[in-house]
KOLKE-83811 format. One record per residue (C-alpha): x, y, z; residue in three letters. Coordinates in steps of 0.5 Angstrom, whole numbers, padded with zeros to 4 digits, always signed. Layout:
BEGIN
XYZALA...
***
This chain:
BEGIN
+0215+0180+0175UNK+0215+0187+0174UNK+0218+0194+0178UNK+0213+0199+0179UNK+0215+0206+0181UNK+0208+0209+0182UNK+0202+0205+0185UNK+0197+0208+0180UNK+0200+0204+0174UNK+0200+0197+0178UNK+0193+0195+0175UNK+0195+0197+0168UNK+0201+0193+0168UNK+0197+0187+0171UNK+0192+0188+0166UNK+0197+0188+0160UNK+0200+0182+0163UNK+0193+0179+0163UNK+0192+0181+0156UNK+0198+0178+0153UNK+0197+0172+0157UNK+0190+0171+0154UNK+0193+0173+0147UNK+0198+0167+0147UNK+0192+0163+0147UNK+0195+0157+0150UNK+0191+0153+0155UNK+0196+0154+0161UNK+0197+0162+0160UNK+0189+0163+0160UNK+0189+0159+0166UNK+0194+0163+0169UNK+0191+0170+0166UNK+0184+0167+0170UNK+0188+0166+0176UNK+0191+0173+0176UNK+0184+0176+0174UNK+0181+0173+0181UNK+0187+0175+0185UNK+0188+0182+0182UNK+0187+0186+0188UNK+0191+0182+0193UNK+0197+0182+0188UNK+0196+0190+0188UNK+0196+0190+0195UNK+0202+0186+0196UNK+0206+0190+0191UNK+0203+0196+0194UNK+0204+0195+0202UNK+0210+0190+0202UNK+0206+0186+0207UNK+0206+0178+0208UNK+0204+0173+0213UNK+0211+0170+0213UNK+0212+0172+0221UNK+0206+0168+0223UNK+0207+0162+0219UNK+0214+0162+0222UNK+0211+0162+0229UNK+0206+0156+0226UNK+0212+0152+0224UNK+0215+0153+0230UNK+0209+0150+0234UNK+0209+0144+0229UNK+0216+0143+0230UNK+0215+0143+0238UNK+0209+0139+0237UNK+0213+0133+0233UNK+0219+0133+0238UNK+0214+0133+0244UNK+0210+0127+0242UNK+0207+0123+0247UNK+0206+0129+0252UNK+0199+0128+0255UNK+0198+0134+0259UNK+0196+0140+0255UNK+0198+0145+0260UNK+0205+0142+0260UNK+0205+0143+0252UNK+0202+0150+0252UNK+0208+0152+0257UNK+0213+0148+0253UNK+0211+0152+0247UNK+0211+0159+0251UNK+0218+0157+0253UNK+0221+0156+0246UNK+0218+0161+0243UNK
***
């Protein structure tokens, strides 16, 4: 959406985007502005720290795939070992 060279300007840029969206006076843009207002701190953090949960979501997806493939496996202990083996 925008590039930030200094982190002190992140909040002001988000505020500017929110103001422009509200000024458009379109239902969808106002809804987006409200979403940005509600998630402003989280958006600032993702831009500032560049950390996300993609790594964990990848493991969750692998476990779900293993669960789908091993349909019918009745012994939970074997299922758990299968997960450890494949991850």
